[in-house]
N, C-alpha and C positions, 0 to 999 in steps of 0.2 A: 504494500500500500504506500503510495507516494504522499508524503506529508504536504500540508498546505504551504509551508515555508519553502519546500523544495519546488513546488509548482510556481510560486511567486518569484523564485530566484531567476527563472527563465525570462521574466518580463522586466528585469532590472536593466537599466541603461549601462551599468558597469559590468555586465556579463554578456558574453557573446558565444553562442554555440553554432558551429558550422558543420553541416553534414555534406561531405564532399565526395563526389564520384570522379576519381581521376581517370577512370575508364569504364565503359559499359561492356567491354570484351570480357570473356570468361573462358577458362580452359575446361570447365565442366559442361556437360549437357544433361542436367538432372531431368528425370522423366516428368516432373511436375512443374518445371520452370516455364514461365511465360515470356521471358525476355527475348528480344530479337538481336541483341549484340551489335547494334548499328554503329554506335560511336566508339571507335577503337581507342581513342586517347583524347584527353582534355586539350583543346586548342590553346596555343600560346597566349592569345589575348585574354582567355579566361584565367589562366595561371597568373598573369600580370594583374588582372583585375582583383583577384583574391588577395594578392600581396598588397595591393593598394588599399583595399578595404581594411586589412589588418593595420596598416600604417595610419589610416584615417581615424580609426576607432581606438587605437592603442592608448592614446593619452588619457582617455576617460575610463579605460577598462581596469577592473580588479582581477578578472578571470576570463581567459579565452580557452574554449574547449573545441577541439576538432575531432569529428568522427569520420573515419574513412570507410567508404562503402563502395559498391560496384553493381554489376560486374564483379570481377575479382581484382581488388585494388592492387595486389602485389604484382600484377602485370604492368603497372605503371609506377613502380617503386621510385623511379627518378623524379616523377612529379610530386610524390609524397614527400621525399626527402628535401626537395627544393622548397616547397611551401612550408614544411615543418621547420627547416633551418631559418627561414625568414621569420616565422612566428617566434622561434626561440630568441633570435636576435632582438626582435621588437620587445619581447617580454623582459629581456635584460635591460634594454634601454629605458622602457617606460615603467618597469617595476610591477607588471601584472603577473599573475600565475598562469602558466600554460600547462595543459594536460591534453592527452590524446588517446584515442582508442580505435580499433579496427574490427570490422566484420569481414572475415575471410574464410574461405573453404579450407585453409590450412595446408593445402598441397605444396605450395611454394615456401612455406614458413620454415625453411631449414635453419641451421645454426647461424649461417652468415646473414641471411635476411632478418632473422629474429634479432640478431645483434644490432643490425642497422636500425631497426625499429626502436629498440631500447635507447640507442644513442640519440635518437630524435624524440625522446620522451613519449613514445607510443608504448604504453605498458598495460593496455587492456585489450583483450582479443576475444571476440565471439566466434566460435568454430562449431559447425554443424556436423552431426553424424546421424545416420539412419539406422542405428542399432549395430549389431555385430557385423563382421566382415561381409558375409554372403548377402545379407539384406541391404547393407549400405552400398555395396558394389552394384547391386541390381538397379538402384535408383540414382545414386550420385556417382556417375561415371565420367570419364574424360570424353572429349569430343571424338576421340578415336574409338571409344567403346570400352576402353580398359578400366579396370577397377581402381579405386583411389584410397581404400581404407588403410592398407599397409603403410603407404607413404605418410598419410596424416598421423597415424599412430606412432610411427617412427619419429616424426617431428615433435609430437607431444612428449615422448619419453626424453628426447634430447633437451627440450625446454626444461623438463623437470631437473635435469642435471646441472643447470646453471645456478649461480649464486645471486642473480639479479632479483629485484622485487618486481613482480608483475602478477596479473590476474587473468585467468582464462574462464570465460563463461562457455561451458560446453552445452550446446543445445541439441537435444535428442528429438528427432521427429519419429513419431510412431503412428501406425494405423493397425487395423485388424490383421493385416498380413505380416507385420514385423514386430508386434509388441512382445512376443516371446523373446526375441533376440535382445530386447532391452535388458531383460534379466541376465542373459548370457553375457552381455557387455559388462554388466555390473560385476559379474564373477571374474571377468578378465581383468578388471581394475584390481580386484582383490589379489590376483597373482602378483601384483606389483606392490603388495603391502599397503594398499590404499584404504583409508578409513572412510566409509560412506556413512554420513551422519543423518542425512535426510534427502528428500526428493521433492522438488518444487514443480508442480504440473499446472499448466493452463491450457485452454482449448481455443483453437481457431477452426476454420473449415478443415484444415489438416491438423489433427490433434497434436500438440507440441508440448514437450517438457523442457525445462531449462534447469541446468545444474551449474552452480558456481564452483569453479575449480581453482585452487591456489597453485603456486609454483610447485608445491609438493604433491600436486595432483590429489589434493584432499577436497572432497566435495562438501559443500556446506550450504544449506537452505531451509526449507519450510515444510509444513504439512500440505497435503493435497487440498486444493480449493477449487471451486467452480461457481461462478455467479449464476449460471443457468444449468440446464440438464441437457447438454448437447448429445446428439446421436450421430452414428456414422452414416446415417441416411443423408446427412447434410454435406457429405464430402465432395459431391459433384465428381468431376473427373480427375481431381488432384491425386487420388490414391487408387486408381483402378476402378473396376466395375463396382457398382453398388452392392453392398452385402444384402443377402436375402433377409437376414435378421437385422434388427436395429438395437444393438446393445447400448445400454445407458452408460454414462461416465462411471457410475458406481460399479457396474458389472465389469467394465474394463479394468478398473482399479483392482478389483478382487482377483481377476485373472493374472494381472501383473504381479501382485503380491504372492500369489500361489506359485508362480513360475520361478521366483527367486526369494529366498529368505533374506537376502541382503536388502531387499526393497520393502521390508515390512513396515507398515505405517504405524 
């Protein structure tokens, strides 16, 4: 639940939050994605305009926050580092706080790129997985059709081995077809001596769960909540053919809990 003070913070003149798409291109072709990948890279005039905006607002700012989105933003790491360096220089000159995060599929987030991100104060990462390897690779695949799970998992383990301070929000997508693998995935975490303390679930047209992960790959969050009683009959074509039955959110919760003792509520 977002507090009123947190909501109001976004309307202050001394706070600026920019959500920037350095590219709309993506190396993935997820089965439920609706993007057309038309704009390959941010044009030079737009890069210049963002830097000018930061300069113009900098004198009055207490805090600047940049969220990198896409497409896959790491396909345009040069744009990210250029704008981030400019923001860091402005923050030092004007005395405001700068922080930054990224929504990425995690495929390109190897040790070198991860280090470059941290050097530019990008220390929050949201990374999506669709359950264990088989289910994930069936829906979140490369443009070539190859799977992506092993590469992402390898990058996450490498991130765990660093001494830097950062946060990963690990976002798990699940449907009727893959919810069992969510439990399997939890057990895979356990093989790396990970302590799972809770599980935070919310629903959209494609039911989604979000789990916060620290650099030690320790998951920390909340009890299951739902404002409504969604059913999988609402999924449209995001998750394949409509199920013949329409299980409720509570029914799905019970199935997940029974599939893995690690996810007991």
